[in-house]
ROGU-108749 format. One record per residue: x, y, z of N, C-alpha, C in turn. Coordinates in pm, 1 decimal. Atoms other than C-alpha are relative to their C-alpha. Layout:
# ROGU-108749
TIMI        npx        npy        npz       capx       capy       capz        cpx        cpy        cpz
TIMI          X          Y          Z          X          Y          Z          X          Y          Z
...
This chain:
# ROGU-108749
TIMI        npx        npy        npz       capx       capy       capz        cpx        cpy        cpz
TIMI      -40.9        1.1     -138.1     1624.5     2914.3     -678.8     -116.0       27.0       96.0
TIMI      108.5      -34.5      -90.2     1306.8     3061.2     -530.5      -91.5     -118.1       25.4
TIMI       86.2      116.1      -18.4     1112.4     2740.2     -587.1       56.7      -92.5      105.8
TIMI      -63.0       86.6      -99.5     1362.1     2542.2     -382.0      -13.1       60.7      139.0
TIMI       11.8      -65.8     -129.9     1350.7     2799.7     -100.6     -139.3      -19.1       58.4
TIMI      136.9       20.8      -48.2      972.4     2762.4      -77.2      -13.3     -139.4       58.4
TIMI        6.0      136.3      -52.5     1009.2     2387.3      -34.7       81.9      -14.7      126.6
TIMI      -80.6        3.7     -121.8     1283.4     2442.4      223.7      -77.7       55.2      118.4
TIMI       80.5      -59.6     -106.8     1052.2     2665.1      427.3     -109.6      -97.7       42.1
TIMI      104.7       97.8      -29.9      774.5     2406.9      402.3       56.0     -117.7       78.7
TIMI      -61.8      113.1      -68.5     1008.4     2123.9      507.4       43.4       37.3      140.6
TIMI      -39.3      -44.8     -133.5     1141.6     2327.7      800.1     -121.1        9.6       91.8
TIMI      122.1       -7.3      -80.1      786.3     2390.2      917.3      -47.5     -137.1       43.5
TIMI       39.8      135.8      -35.8      706.2     2020.9      906.8       95.9      -60.8      100.9
TIMI      -98.8       55.2      -92.5     1029.1     1929.8     1083.0      -16.6       60.3      138.8
TIMI       17.8      -66.1     -129.0      953.6     2181.6     1356.9     -120.2      -56.5       75.2
TIMI      124.2       38.3      -66.9      603.3     2051.1     1427.6       -7.2     -146.8       40.5
TIMI        9.1      142.2      -32.9      682.4     1679.3     1464.1        2.4      -21.8      150.4
TIMI       -6.5       14.6     -146.1      761.3     1728.4     1833.2     -137.6       19.1       63.5
TIMI      133.9      -25.2      -53.4      416.0     1867.4     1898.4      -93.6     -117.0      -28.6
TIMI       82.9      115.5       33.1      250.3     1578.0     1719.9       38.3     -120.3       86.1
TIMI      -45.1      107.3      -87.9      462.1     1334.2     1918.9      -53.8       21.1      140.9
TIMI       50.8      -30.7     -133.8      364.3     1508.2     2243.3     -150.3      -25.0        8.6
TIMI      144.7       23.1        0.6       -5.4     1503.2     2149.7      -31.7     -149.0       -4.4
TIMI       22.3      144.3        8.3       13.7     1136.0     2056.0       25.0      -68.5      133.0
TIMI      -29.6       59.4     -131.2      177.6     1044.0     2387.1     -104.4       38.5      103.4
TIMI      102.2      -46.1      -94.5      -74.3     1253.0     2579.5     -130.9      -75.8      -19.6
TIMI      124.4       73.0       26.0     -373.7     1090.4     2409.6       13.1     -147.2       35.4
TIMI      -23.0      138.9      -37.6     -221.9      747.5     2460.5       -9.4      -17.2      151.5
TIMI        5.4        6.1     -146.3     -174.0      814.5     2832.3     -143.3       18.9       50.8
TIMI      138.5      -22.1      -42.6     -528.4      949.4     2866.0      -87.5     -120.8      -32.6
TIMI       75.1      120.0       35.2     -667.7      644.9     2683.8       25.3     -113.0       98.6
TIMI      -32.0      103.6      -98.9     -486.6      412.5     2922.4      -64.2       32.3      134.2
TIMI       65.2      -39.2     -125.7     -613.9      612.4     3220.5     -149.3      -28.9       -2.5
TIMI      143.5       26.9       12.2     -970.7      581.6     3092.9      -27.2     -150.6       11.0
TIMI       17.1      144.6      -12.5     -926.6      205.3     3059.6       13.3      -46.0      145.3
TIMI      -22.8       39.8     -139.2     -795.9      178.8     3415.2     -106.5       58.3       92.0
TIMI       98.2      -70.0      -84.0    -1031.3      434.6     3571.1     -112.8       54.1      -89.1
TIMI      105.7      -45.5       92.6    -1353.3      455.2     3363.5      -72.6      127.1       45.2
TIMI       71.0     -120.2      -47.2    -1502.6      727.5     3586.4       73.8      128.0      -36.5
TIMI      -76.3     -119.3       36.3    -1223.0      962.5     3484.5      -48.0       57.6     -133.4
TIMI       51.2      -46.6      129.0    -1384.6      984.1     3139.3     -107.9      107.2       20.4
TIMI      104.4      -99.5      -27.0    -1683.0     1170.5     3285.2       62.1      131.6       45.6
TIMI      -67.0     -121.5      -46.7    -1451.1     1415.6     3460.3       69.5       70.9     -116.5
TIMI      -68.8      -59.3      115.1    -1246.6     1467.3     3145.5      -99.1       63.8      -97.0
TIMI       99.5      -53.2       93.6    -1554.7     1516.9     2927.7      -63.2      127.6       53.8
TIMI       62.3     -119.9      -56.1    -1716.5     1765.1     3165.3       99.0      115.8        6.3
TIMI     -101.0     -105.2       -1.3    -1390.8     1958.2     3205.7       20.1       56.2     -139.5
TIMI      -14.8      -42.7      138.7    -1350.2     1969.6     2829.2     -115.7       89.8      -41.8
TIMI      117.2      -78.9       38.7    -1704.6     2097.7     2779.9       -2.5      135.5       69.9
TIMI       -4.4     -127.3      -73.0    -1662.0     2364.1     3048.5      103.1       93.7      -62.1
TIMI     -105.3      -82.6       59.6    -1336.1     2487.4     2895.7      -42.2       51.0     -137.1
TIMI       46.4      -42.9      132.2    -1485.3     2494.6     2545.7     -110.5      104.8       13.5
TIMI      106.8      -97.9      -21.4    -1792.8     2678.3     2676.2       54.3      135.9       39.2
TIMI      -61.2     -126.4      -41.9    -1580.2     2943.3     2847.1       72.1       64.8     -118.1
TIMI      -70.0      -52.9      117.6    -1371.2     2979.7     2531.0      -97.5       63.9      -97.9
TIMI       99.4      -55.9       92.2    -1680.2     3033.3     2316.8      -61.0      128.7       55.0
TIMI       52.5     -123.4      -58.6    -1817.3     3290.8     2560.2       99.3      114.3      -15.0
TIMI     -102.7     -102.9       15.5    -1489.0     3480.8     2557.2       12.9       46.3     -143.9
TIMI       -9.4      -35.2      141.4    -1472.4     3467.7     2178.5     -120.7       82.8      -43.5
TIMI      121.5      -75.0       35.4    -1832.6     3589.0     2148.2        7.8      143.8       51.3
TIMI      -12.8     -135.4      -55.2    -1763.8     3884.1     2377.9      105.9       79.9      -75.5
TIMI     -103.5      -66.0       78.8    -1448.9     3963.4     2181.7      -55.0       46.2     -134.6
TIMI       60.9      -38.1      127.5    -1643.0     3962.8     1854.7      -99.0      114.3       16.8
TIMI       95.3     -108.2      -26.4    -1910.8     4183.3     2008.4       73.4      132.9       15.1
TIMI      -79.6     -121.8      -16.0    -1645.4     4435.5     2112.9       58.8       47.4     -131.3
TIMI      -53.0      -36.2      131.2    -1487.2     4425.2     1768.7     -108.8       63.0      -85.8
TIMI      110.3      -52.9       79.8    -1826.2     4484.2     1607.0      -33.4      142.6       42.7
TIMI       27.3     -135.8      -47.7    -1889.8     4786.6     1828.2      109.3       96.6      -43.7
TIMI     -111.7      -86.3       40.9    -1542.6     4927.4     1754.9       -7.5       30.0     -149.4
TIMI       10.4      -20.5      144.6    -1593.2     4876.6     1382.7     -113.2       97.5      -33.0
TIMI      113.2      -90.0       29.1    -1933.5     5047.3     1386.2       33.9      144.0       37.7
TIMI      -41.1     -135.5      -39.8    -1788.6     5346.9     1577.2       98.5       57.4     -101.5
TIMI      -98.4      -44.1      100.0    -1495.1     5366.0     1333.4      -69.5       33.7     -131.7
TIMI       73.8      -21.7      124.9    -1731.6     5338.8     1036.4      -78.8      130.4        6.6
TIMI       78.5     -123.3      -15.2    -1949.9     5617.4     1173.4       89.7      122.8       -4.9
TIMI      -92.6     -112.1        5.6    -1646.8     5842.6     1220.1       44.8       27.4     -144.9
TIMI      -38.4      -17.3      140.3    -1540.6     5781.9      858.5     -113.8       63.5      -78.6
TIMI      115.9      -56.6       69.6    -1893.0     5858.5      735.8      -16.9      147.1       36.6
TIMI       13.7     -139.7      -42.8    -1899.0     6179.6      941.7      106.3       90.2      -62.6
TIMI     -104.6      -81.1       64.8    -1572.7     6294.0      782.2      -41.8       42.3     -140.0
TIMI       39.3      -30.5      137.5    -1729.3     6284.3      437.4     -142.4       45.2        1.2
């Protein structure tokens, strides 16, 4: 019985995500048509994408830096206990 339940969970996960894939497909199709009609929009889309990715990487880097500092402080406290 447990083997069937695992497959049921997997199938439910796939059934749930089809809407997102459909939405992404329609979005990319619409953007592709817009680029064909208005070629200059590609430059705007590319630069916006790069700016958003750059900001995301900066935020992630700062988050990792904070985690590293917190871990080092925690590690030092554990070492001081012993």
